[in-house]
Residue, then its C-alpha position, 0 to 999 in steps of 0.5 A: m348260247l343265251r341263257l335266259d334263265l341265268l340272266g334273270a337270276m343276274l338282273l333279279a340279283v341286281v334288283c334285291g341287292g340295290a334294294v338293300g344297297l340303296e338303303r345303306e347308300l342312303r344313311g351314307k354307309a360304306a358298303g352301298l349300293r355298287t357294294n351290295i350289287l356286286i356282292c348279290v350277283g357274284a354270289a349268284l353267278f358262283t352259285q349257278l357255276s358251282i352247279e354247271m360244273a358238278d352236272g351231277r359228278g360233284d358236290p355242287a355246295r362246294l364252290a357256293a360255300q366258299i362264297v362264305t369265307g369270301v363274304g367274311f373278308i369283306g364283311a371283315g373289311t367293313i368293321l372299324h375299331s376306333r377308341g373302343a368303339v366298334t362300328g360296321l358291324t349291322s353293315a357287315a351283316t347286311i353284307w353276309v345276308v346279301a350274298a345269301i340272297g344271292v345264294a338263294l337266286g343263283s340255285g332258283a329259290v327267287l320266291e326265298g330270296v326275294g321274300v328275304t330282300l322285303l325282310l331284310l329291308l324292314v328289319l334295316r328300316g323299321l327296327g332301325w327306327l326302334e333302335g334310335h327311338v330306344r337309344r334316345r329315350a334312356v342311357e345308363a352310365t356310370i360316372s365316376v369324379e374325383v373332386p376336392g373332399g368337403a361334406d358338400q361335395v356329395s350333395r353337390v353332385e346329387e343336385i347337378f345330376q337332378a337338375c340335368g333331369l339324370a335319375v342317380a341310381d346308386l351313389r358310393v363315396e370313395p376316399a383318393r389321394e391328398g385329400r381328395v374323393v371319388l365320387t361314383a354315380t349310376v345315373r340313367g337318363k337321356p343322352h343330351q342330360h348325360d352330356e349337361a351333366r358331365l360339363e356341369l360337373l367339369r365346371a362346377t366342382r372343380t373336377y380333378r379326374l372324370s371318367i365315364n363307363e357306359 
């Protein structure tokens, strides 16, 4: 027998999951259009089945609760670790919320599911732009550079930072091996200014070792 309510919930899950997935696809993320549609539809279907199978004789939330565990494995697969950096956290969190949207649609909470979909799109698009804007404005980093000893080294490093447009919040000098010194500076500025300063330090001070902690 054709279940129009079930069919409607599945179609709505396709629309909601597809809207989020399209945004992810346009940003070139691994969890894109098809992935988010399948997660949303699967969560909605599992929720409907759990309600049907319980039929007043059991707890319908038991099967739906396993959706969180299953989605956790999928989300973990989108998180990558590379050279100390972690990427994919936003995609993993998006998958988690899309599954929750599917559960809402499958349980009949249509307004809540659609509303969260619109809110999620607003967060991904609007706050994504704001986050990028803030990140482009200023970055603080601690730069340690080991250079040959000399009275002019401190002033030379300060001049390099200032010439690149970086604000120096703190500068310390510590002795190192073989007559060298380690200059550690906390600087703030735009990302391209940090890159320019690092290249200039390597070139102008005969740097032996350069490390950055952002």
